[in-house]
Jmol script that loads the backbone (N, CA, C; Angstrom):
load data "model"
ATOM      1  N   MET A   1       1.024  -0.794  -0.084  1.00  0.00           N
ATOM      2  CA  MET A   1       0.398   0.237   0.246  1.00  0.00           C
ATOM      3  C   MET A   1       0.939   1.447   0.319  1.00  0.00           C
ATOM      4  N   ARG A   2       0.252   2.061  -0.933  1.00  0.00           N
ATOM      5  CA  ARG A   2       1.888   3.163  -0.926  1.00  0.00           C
ATOM      6  C   ARG A   2       1.302   4.468   0.033  1.00  0.00           C
ATOM      7  N   HIS A   3       1.554   5.286  -0.231  1.00  0.00           N
ATOM      8  CA  HIS A   3       0.890   6.220   0.549  1.00  0.00           C
ATOM      9  C   HIS A   3       0.754   7.620  -0.746  1.00  0.00           C
ATOM     10  N   PRO A   4       0.048   8.298  -0.653  1.00  0.00           N
ATOM     11  CA  PRO A   4      -0.689   9.505  -1.408  1.00  0.00           C
ATOM     12  C   PRO A   4       0.179   9.878  -1.410  1.00  0.00           C
ATOM     13  N   LYS A   5       0.306  10.854  -2.644  1.00  0.00           N
ATOM     14  CA  LYS A   5       1.771  12.319  -2.736  1.00  0.00           C
ATOM     15  C   LYS A   5       1.461  13.055  -2.634  1.00  0.00           C
ATOM     16  N   THR A   6      -0.244  13.620  -1.740  1.00  0.00           N
ATOM     17  CA  THR A   6      -0.313  14.691  -1.334  1.00  0.00           C
ATOM     18  C   THR A   6      -0.575  14.243   0.596  1.00  0.00           C
ATOM     19  N   ALA A   7       0.395  12.973   1.119  1.00  0.00           N
ATOM     20  CA  ALA A   7       0.688  13.302   2.459  1.00  0.00           C
ATOM     21  C   ALA A   7       2.101  13.352   3.151  1.00  0.00           C
ATOM     22  N   HIS A   8       1.934  14.123   3.005  1.00  0.00           N
ATOM     23  CA  HIS A   8       3.477  15.335   3.756  1.00  0.00           C
ATOM     24  C   HIS A   8       3.883  14.778   4.548  1.00  0.00           C
ATOM     25  N   TRP A   9       4.828  14.887   5.574  1.00  0.00           N
ATOM     26  CA  TRP A   9       5.183  13.784   6.980  1.00  0.00           C
ATOM     27  C   TRP A   9       6.068  14.770   7.227  1.00  0.00           C
ATOM     28  N   ARG A  10       6.170  16.278   6.597  1.00  0.00           N
ATOM     29  CA  ARG A  10       6.745  17.365   7.994  1.00  0.00           C
ATOM     30  C   ARG A  10       5.916  17.712   8.076  1.00  0.00           C
ATOM     31  N   ASP A  11       4.305  17.925   7.966  1.00  0.00           N
ATOM     32  CA  ASP A  11       3.174  18.378   8.996  1.00  0.00           C
ATOM     33  C   ASP A  11       3.279  17.297   9.865  1.00  0.00           C
ATOM     34  N   SER A  12       3.435  16.065  10.374  1.00  0.00           N
ATOM     35  CA  SER A  12       3.435  14.906  11.286  1.00  0.00           C
ATOM     36  C   SER A  12       3.012  15.875  12.763  1.00  0.00           C
ATOM     37  N   GLY A  13       4.418  17.410  12.558  1.00  0.00           N
ATOM     38  CA  GLY A  13       4.909  17.659  14.036  1.00  0.00           C
ATOM     39  C   GLY A  13       4.358  18.528  14.202  1.00  0.00           C
ATOM     40  N   ARG A  14       3.424  19.407  12.961  1.00  0.00           N
ATOM     41  CA  ARG A  14       2.445  20.283  13.665  1.00  0.00           C
ATOM     42  C   ARG A  14       1.239  19.824  15.139  1.00  0.00           C
ATOM     43  N   SER A  15       1.111  21.294  15.729  1.00  0.00           N
ATOM     44  CA  SER A  15      -0.038  21.058  16.269  1.00  0.00           C
ATOM     45  C   SER A  15      -1.158  21.028  15.816  1.00  0.00           C
ATOM     46  N   PRO A  16      -2.420  20.222  16.550  1.00  0.00           N
ATOM     47  CA  PRO A  16      -3.634  20.023  15.627  1.00  0.00           C
ATOM     48  C   PRO A  16      -4.117  21.228  16.553  1.00  0.00           C
ATOM     49  N   LYS A  17      -5.548  21.398  15.181  1.00  0.00           N
ATOM     50  CA  LYS A  17      -6.240  22.746  14.797  1.00  0.00           C
ATOM     51  C   LYS A  17      -7.752  22.383  14.151  1.00  0.00           C
ATOM     52  N   LEU A  18      -8.752  22.421  15.141  1.00  0.00           N
ATOM     53  CA  LEU A  18      -9.828  22.648  14.172  1.00  0.00           C
ATOM     54  C   LEU A  18      -9.761  23.823  13.472  1.00  0.00           C
ATOM     55  N   PHE A  19      -9.954  23.781  12.486  1.00  0.00           N
ATOM     56  CA  PHE A  19     -10.129  25.444  11.889  1.00  0.00           C
ATOM     57  C   PHE A  19      -9.500  26.574  12.235  1.00  0.00           C
ATOM     58  N   PHE A  20      -9.155  27.070  12.957  1.00  0.00           N
ATOM     59  CA  PHE A  20      -8.191  28.322  14.096  1.00  0.00           C
ATOM     60  C   PHE A  20      -8.096  28.192  15.125  1.00  0.00           C
ATOM     61  N   MET A  21      -9.017  27.576  15.745  1.00  0.00           N
ATOM     62  CA  MET A  21      -8.656  26.910  17.510  1.00  0.00           C
ATOM     63  C   MET A  21      -7.834  25.584  17.413  1.00  0.00           C
ATOM     64  N   ASP A  22      -6.888  25.569  18.723  1.00  0.00           N
ATOM     65  CA  ASP A  22      -6.206  24.189  18.840  1.00  0.00           C
ATOM     66  C   ASP A  22      -6.846  23.425  19.661  1.00  0.00           C
ATOM     67  N   ALA A  23      -6.497  22.354  19.004  1.00  0.00           N
ATOM     68  CA  ALA A  23      -8.010  20.817  19.179  1.00  0.00           C
ATOM     69  C   ALA A  23      -7.840  20.372  20.154  1.00  0.00           C
ATOM     70  N   TYR A  24      -6.951  21.006  20.822  1.00  0.00           N
ATOM     71  CA  TYR A  24      -6.908  20.760  22.886  1.00  0.00           C
ATOM     72  C   TYR A  24      -8.437  21.025  23.296  1.00  0.00           C
ATOM     73  N   SER A  25      -9.113  22.550  22.989  1.00  0.00           N
ATOM     74  CA  SER A  25     -10.252  22.880  23.056  1.00  0.00           C
ATOM     75  C   SER A  25     -10.934  22.015  22.502  1.00  0.00           C
ATOM     76  N   ALA A  26     -11.564  21.463  21.850  1.00  0.00           N
ATOM     77  CA  ALA A  26     -12.113  21.141  21.459  1.00  0.00           C
ATOM     78  C   ALA A  26     -12.999  19.820  23.081  1.00  0.00           C
ATOM     79  N   PHE A  27     -12.488  19.565  23.791  1.00  0.00           N
ATOM     80  CA  PHE A  27     -13.136  18.596  24.750  1.00  0.00           C
ATOM     81  C   PHE A  27     -13.765  19.545  25.912  1.00  0.00           C
ATOM     82  N   PRO A  28     -13.515  20.793  25.902  1.00  0.00           N
ATOM     83  CA  PRO A  28     -14.920  21.517  26.500  1.00  0.00           C
ATOM     84  C   PRO A  28     -15.617  21.723  25.977  1.00  0.00           C
ATOM     85  N   LEU A  29     -15.227  22.246  24.860  1.00  0.00           N
ATOM     86  CA  LEU A  29     -17.423  21.986  23.774  1.00  0.00           C
ATOM     87  C   LEU A  29     -17.357  21.219  23.885  1.00  0.00           C
ATOM     88  N   LEU A  30     -17.036  19.982  23.752  1.00  0.00           N
ATOM     89  CA  LEU A  30     -17.667  18.478  23.787  1.00  0.00           C
ATOM     90  C   LEU A  30     -18.620  18.328  24.690  1.00  0.00           C
ATOM     91  N   LEU A  31     -17.639  19.419  26.363  1.00  0.00           N
ATOM     92  CA  LEU A  31     -18.780  19.031  26.788  1.00  0.00           C
ATOM     93  C   LEU A  31     -19.609  19.603  27.578  1.00  0.00           C
ATOM     94  N   PHE A  32     -19.719  20.879  26.500  1.00  0.00           N
ATOM     95  CA  PHE A  32     -21.088  22.454  26.745  1.00  0.00           C
ATOM     96  C   PHE A  32     -21.656  21.469  26.483  1.00  0.00           C
ATOM     97  N   LEU A  33     -21.556  21.012  24.995  1.00  0.00           N
ATOM     98  CA  LEU A  33     -22.620  19.777  24.294  1.00  0.00           C
ATOM     99  C   LEU A  33     -22.774  18.723  24.505  1.00  0.00           C
ATOM    100  N   LEU A  34     -22.708  18.572  25.791  1.00  0.00           N
ATOM    101  CA  LEU A  34     -22.719  17.545  26.141  1.00  0.00           C
ATOM    102  C   LEU A  34     -23.982  17.630  27.503  1.00  0.00           C
ATOM    103  N   HIS A  35     -23.269  19.355  27.812  1.00  0.00           N
ATOM    104  CA  HIS A  35     -24.147  19.425  29.210  1.00  0.00           C
ATOM    105  C   HIS A  35     -24.018  20.517  29.380  1.00  0.00           C
ATOM    106  N   ILE A  36     -25.017  20.457  28.307  1.00  0.00           N
ATOM    107  CA  ILE A  36     -25.734  22.748  28.800  1.00  0.00           C
ATOM    108  C   ILE A  36     -26.268  22.975  29.390  1.00  0.00           C
ATOM    109  N   ARG A  37     -24.944  24.029  30.360  1.00  0.00           N
ATOM    110  CA  ARG A  37     -25.580  24.713  31.092  1.00  0.00           C
ATOM    111  C   ARG A  37     -24.565  26.578  30.940  1.00  0.00           C
ATOM    112  N   LEU A  38     -24.842  26.992  31.495  1.00  0.00           N
ATOM    113  CA  LEU A  38     -23.894  28.400  31.859  1.00  0.00           C
ATOM    114  C   LEU A  38     -22.774  27.791  32.013  1.00  0.00           C
ATOM    115  N   TRP A  39     -22.531  27.741  33.323  1.00  0.00           N
ATOM    116  CA  TRP A  39     -20.948  27.225  33.916  1.00  0.00           C
ATOM    117  C   TRP A  39     -20.299  26.470  32.552  1.00  0.00           C
ATOM    118  N   THR A  40     -20.910  25.316  32.190  1.00  0.00           N
ATOM    119  CA  THR A  40     -19.716  24.927  30.939  1.00  0.00           C
ATOM    120  C   THR A  40     -20.304  25.355  29.785  1.00  0.00           C
ATOM    121  N   PHE A  41     -20.938  26.631  29.810  1.00  0.00           N
ATOM    122  CA  PHE A  41     -20.412  27.235  28.441  1.00  0.00           C
ATOM    123  C   PHE A  41     -19.288  28.306  28.689  1.00  0.00           C
ATOM    124  N   ALA A  42     -19.119  28.522  30.109  1.00  0.00           N
ATOM    125  CA  ALA A  42     -18.007  29.979  31.035  1.00  0.00           C
ATOM    126  C   ALA A  42     -17.134  29.198  30.962  1.00  0.00           C
ATOM    127  N   LEU A  43     -16.716  27.953  31.029  1.00  0.00           N
ATOM    128  CA  LEU A  43     -15.359  26.643  31.115  1.00  0.00           C
ATOM    129  C   LEU A  43     -15.212  26.964  29.794  1.00  0.00           C
ATOM    130  N   ALA A  44     -15.929  26.595  28.845  1.00  0.00           N
ATOM    131  CA  ALA A  44     -15.847  26.877  27.006  1.00  0.00           C
ATOM    132  C   ALA A  44     -14.926  27.725  27.304  1.00  0.00           C
ATOM    133  N   CYS A  45     -15.071  28.504  26.966  1.00  0.00           N
ATOM    134  CA  CYS A  45     -15.044  29.779  26.782  1.00  0.00           C
ATOM    135  C   CYS A  45     -13.658  30.481  27.241  1.00  0.00           C
ATOM    136  N   CYS A  46     -13.536  30.115  28.803  1.00  0.00           N
ATOM    137  CA  CYS A  46     -11.891  30.446  29.442  1.00  0.00           C
ATOM    138  C   CYS A  46     -10.756  29.490  28.514  1.00  0.00           C
ATOM    139  N   VAL A  47     -11.389  27.791  28.478  1.00  0.00           N
ATOM    140  CA  VAL A  47     -10.230  27.481  27.594  1.00  0.00           C
ATOM    141  C   VAL A  47      -9.866  28.030  26.936  1.00  0.00           C
ATOM    142  N   CYS A  48     -11.255  28.458  26.178  1.00  0.00           N
ATOM    143  CA  CYS A  48     -10.758  28.449  23.998  1.00  0.00           C
ATOM    144  C   CYS A  48      -9.399  29.958  24.325  1.00  0.00           C
ATOM    145  N   ALA A  49     -10.129  30.955  25.242  1.00  0.00           N
ATOM    146  CA  ALA A  49      -8.722  32.386  25.798  1.00  0.00           C
ATOM    147  C   ALA A  49      -8.094  32.338  25.909  1.00  0.00           C
ATOM    148  N   PHE A  50      -8.101  30.207  26.775  1.00  0.00           N
ATOM    149  CA  PHE A  50      -6.069  30.720  27.407  1.00  0.00           C
ATOM    150  C   PHE A  50      -5.576  30.004  26.786  1.00  0.00           C
ATOM    151  N   PHE A  51      -6.131  29.529  25.160  1.00  0.00           N
ATOM    152  CA  PHE A  51      -5.669  28.348  24.260  1.00  0.00           C
ATOM    153  C   PHE A  51      -5.026  29.317  23.044  1.00  0.00           C
ATOM    154  N   VAL A  52      -5.778  30.343  22.751  1.00  0.00           N
ATOM    155  CA  VAL A  52      -5.604  31.743  21.788  1.00  0.00           C
ATOM    156  C   VAL A  52      -4.116  32.027  22.916  1.00  0.00           C
ATOM    157  N   VAL A  53      -4.211  32.673  24.012  1.00  0.00           N
ATOM    158  CA  VAL A  53      -3.725  33.695  24.789  1.00  0.00           C
ATOM    159  C   VAL A  53      -2.256  32.176  24.498  1.00  0.00           C
ATOM    160  N   LEU A  54      -2.146  31.607  24.517  1.00  0.00           N
ATOM    161  CA  LEU A  54      -0.282  30.695  24.897  1.00  0.00           C
ATOM    162  C   LEU A  54      -0.173  30.167  23.068  1.00  0.00           C
ATOM    163  N   ASN A  55      -1.604  30.345  22.150  1.00  0.00           N
ATOM    164  CA  ASN A  55      -0.749  30.406  20.937  1.00  0.00           C
ATOM    165  C   ASN A  55      -0.225  31.787  20.908  1.00  0.00           C
ATOM    166  N   ARG A  56      -0.852  33.013  21.399  1.00  0.00           N
ATOM    167  CA  ARG A  56      -0.442  33.853  20.960  1.00  0.00           C
ATOM    168  C   ARG A  56       1.245  33.696  21.613  1.00  0.00           C
ATOM    169  N   PHE A  57       1.502  33.803  22.569  1.00  0.00           N
ATOM    170  CA  PHE A  57       3.025  33.782  22.484  1.00  0.00           C
ATOM    171  C   PHE A  57       3.954  32.304  22.705  1.00  0.00           C
ATOM    172  N   GLY A  58       3.460  31.781  21.889  1.00  0.00           N
ATOM    173  CA  GLY A  58       4.090  30.363  20.887  1.00  0.00           C
ATOM    174  C   GLY A  58       4.151  29.324  21.634  1.00  0.00           C
ATOM    175  N   PHE A  59       3.598  29.115  22.264  1.00  0.00           N
ATOM    176  CA  PHE A  59       3.776  27.956  23.112  1.00  0.00           C
ATOM    177  C   PHE A  59       2.230  26.883  22.659  1.00  0.00           C
ATOM    178  N   THR A  60       2.466  25.640  22.652  1.00  0.00           N
ATOM    179  CA  THR A  60       1.716  24.857  22.263  1.00  0.00           C
ATOM    180  C   THR A  60       1.079  24.207  23.845  1.00  0.00           C
ATOM    181  N   VAL A  61      -0.135  23.343  24.044  1.00  0.00           N
ATOM    182  CA  VAL A  61      -0.185  22.671  25.373  1.00  0.00           C
ATOM    183  C   VAL A  61       0.702  21.899  25.646  1.00  0.00           C
ATOM    184  N   PRO A  62       1.344  21.305  25.688  1.00  0.00           N
ATOM    185  CA  PRO A  62       2.596  19.741  25.762  1.00  0.00           C
ATOM    186  C   PRO A  62       3.775  20.501  26.284  1.00  0.00           C
ATOM    187  N   VAL A  63       4.449  22.050  25.230  1.00  0.00           N
ATOM    188  CA  VAL A  63       5.298  22.541  25.976  1.00  0.00           C
ATOM    189  C   VAL A  63       4.838  23.195  27.424  1.00  0.00           C
ATOM    190  N   PHE A  64       3.689  24.478  27.505  1.00  0.00           N
ATOM    191  CA  PHE A  64       3.604  24.900  28.278  1.00  0.00           C
ATOM    192  C   PHE A  64       3.886  24.366  30.033  1.00  0.00           C
ATOM    193  N   VAL A  65       3.451  23.063  29.615  1.00  0.00           N
ATOM    194  CA  VAL A  65       3.153  22.497  30.585  1.00  0.00           C
ATOM    195  C   VAL A  65       4.519  21.935  30.950  1.00  0.00           C
ATOM    196  N   ARG A  66       5.199  21.474  30.230  1.00  0.00           N
ATOM    197  CA  ARG A  66       6.655  21.588  30.430  1.00  0.00           C
ATOM    198  C   ARG A  66       7.560  22.592  31.283  1.00  0.00           C
ATOM    199  N   TRP A  67       6.779  23.528  30.036  1.00  0.00           N
ATOM    200  CA  TRP A  67       7.967  24.710  30.568  1.00  0.00           C
ATOM    201  C   TRP A  67       7.509  25.146  32.610  1.00  0.00           C
ATOM    202  N   LEU A  68       5.731  25.061  32.487  1.00  0.00           N
ATOM    203  CA  LEU A  68       5.322  25.219  34.001  1.00  0.00           C
ATOM    204  C   LEU A  68       5.895  24.329  34.820  1.00  0.00           C
ATOM    205  N   ARG A  69       6.105  23.188  34.752  1.00  0.00           N
ATOM    206  CA  ARG A  69       7.174  22.235  35.184  1.00  0.00           C
ATOM    207  C   ARG A  69       8.226  22.874  35.531  1.00  0.00           C
ATOM    208  N   ALA A  70       9.526  23.345  34.556  1.00  0.00           N
ATOM    209  CA  ALA A  70       9.994  23.205  34.828  1.00  0.00           C
ATOM    210  C   ALA A  70      10.096  24.788  35.948  1.00  0.00           C
ATOM    211  N   PHE A  71       9.531  26.148  35.822  1.00  0.00           N
ATOM    212  CA  PHE A  71       8.848  26.722  36.137  1.00  0.00           C
ATOM    213  C   PHE A  71       9.254  26.466  38.040  1.00  0.00           C
ATOM    214  N   ILE A  72       8.219  25.742  37.874  1.00  0.00           N
ATOM    215  CA  ILE A  72       7.787  25.067  39.972  1.00  0.00           C
ATOM    216  C   ILE A  72       9.478  24.611  40.503  1.00  0.00           C
ATOM    217  N   ALA A  73       9.537  23.779  39.833  1.00  0.00           N
ATOM    218  CA  ALA A  73      10.734  23.313  39.783  1.00  0.00           C
ATOM    219  C   ALA A  73      12.021  24.049  40.735  1.00  0.00           C
ATOM    220  N   GLY A  74      12.243  24.488  39.650  1.00  0.00           N
ATOM    221  CA  GLY A  74      12.770  25.829  40.405  1.00  0.00           C
ATOM    222  C   GLY A  74      14.532  25.469  39.647  1.00  0.00           C
ATOM    223  N   ASN A  75      15.766  26.348  39.385  1.00  0.00           N
ATOM    224  CA  ASN A  75      16.528  26.542  39.474  1.00  0.00           C
ATOM    225  C   ASN A  75      17.290  25.105  39.532  1.00  0.00           C
ATOM    226  N   GLN A  76      17.409  24.726  41.195  1.00  0.00           N
ATOM    227  CA  GLN A  76      18.740  23.579  41.050  1.00  0.00           C
ATOM    228  C   GLN A  76      17.565  22.348  41.080  1.00  0.00           C
ATOM    229  N   ARG A  77      18.863  21.664  40.223  1.00  0.00           N
ATOM    230  CA  ARG A  77      18.804  20.029  40.188  1.00  0.00           C
ATOM    231  C   ARG A  77      18.901  19.138  41.292  1.00  0.00           C
ATOM    232  N   TYR A  78      19.300  18.215  41.863  1.00  0.00           N
ATOM    233  CA  TYR A  78      19.744  17.367  42.506  1.00  0.00           C
ATOM    234  C   TYR A  78      19.650  16.230  41.929  1.00  0.00           C
ATOM    235  N   ALA A  79      20.593  15.425  42.503  1.00  0.00           N
ATOM    236  CA  ALA A  79      21.121  14.505  41.217  1.00  0.00           C
ATOM    237  C   ALA A  79      20.684  13.324  42.461  1.00  0.00           C
ATOM    238  N   ARG A  80      20.250  13.387  43.483  1.00  0.00           N
ATOM    239  CA  ARG A  80      18.989  12.232  44.119  1.00  0.00           C
ATOM    240  C   ARG A  80      17.883  12.222  44.734  1.00  0.00           C
ATOM    241  N   LEU A  81      17.361  11.659  45.223  1.00  0.00           N
ATOM    242  CA  LEU A  81      16.322  12.057  45.720  1.00  0.00           C
ATOM    243  C   LEU A  81      16.081  12.746  46.784  1.00  0.00           C
ATOM    244  N   TRP A  82      14.963  14.086  46.799  1.00  0.00           N
ATOM    245  CA  TRP A  82      15.015  14.885  47.894  1.00  0.00           C
ATOM    246  C   TRP A  82      14.946  13.740  49.048  1.00  0.00           C
ATOM    247  N   ILE A  83      14.661  12.966  49.099  1.00  0.00           N
ATOM    248  CA  ILE A  83      14.200  11.817  50.306  1.00  0.00           C
ATOM    249  C   ILE A  83      15.561  11.039  50.929  1.00  0.00           C
ATOM    250  N   THR A  84      16.338  10.857  50.087  1.00  0.00           N
ATOM    251  CA  THR A  84      16.945  10.597  50.348  1.00  0.00           C
ATOM    252  C   THR A  84      18.871  11.036  50.356  1.00  0.00           C
ATOM    253  N   ARG A  85      18.395  13.095  50.783  1.00  0.00           N
ATOM    254  CA  ARG A  85      19.473  13.646  50.730  1.00  0.00           C
ATOM    255  C   ARG A  85      19.847  13.849  52.558  1.00  0.00           C
ATOM    256  N   LYS A  86      20.996  13.895  52.548  1.00  0.00           N
ATOM    257  CA  LYS A  86      21.168  14.475  53.991  1.00  0.00           C
ATOM    258  C   LYS A  86      21.320  16.290  53.886  1.00  0.00           C
ATOM    259  N   ARG A  87      20.328  16.309  55.255  1.00  0.00           N
ATOM    260  CA  ARG A  87      20.163  17.781  56.123  1.00  0.00           C
ATOM    261  C   ARG A  87      21.039  17.950  56.116  1.00  0.00           C
ATOM    262  N   THR A  88      21.714  19.715  55.764  1.00  0.00           N
ATOM    263  CA  THR A  88      22.645  20.267  56.197  1.00  0.00           C
ATOM    264  C   THR A  88      22.042  21.106  57.581  1.00  0.00           C
TER     265      THR A  88
END
end "model"
wireframe off; spacefill off
backbone 0.3
color backbone group
């Protein structure tokens, strides 16, 4: 089975999008469509706005999660677990 000539592998690393929105925002929109309430609409709008802001700063969701984890961890990286280190 051959791949069609229109299948470009260079596009496989791009973040998924639904029209102009990030595809990760489809989950809150699906939640809103399944449970139509004012709070789910507000949640879906806030999540979509959050993804628009992330996209504006050039972040994708996995990159933002990695950045947030590194920001919370701080500058010091220990070679041993914090449980096994001797306290000074």
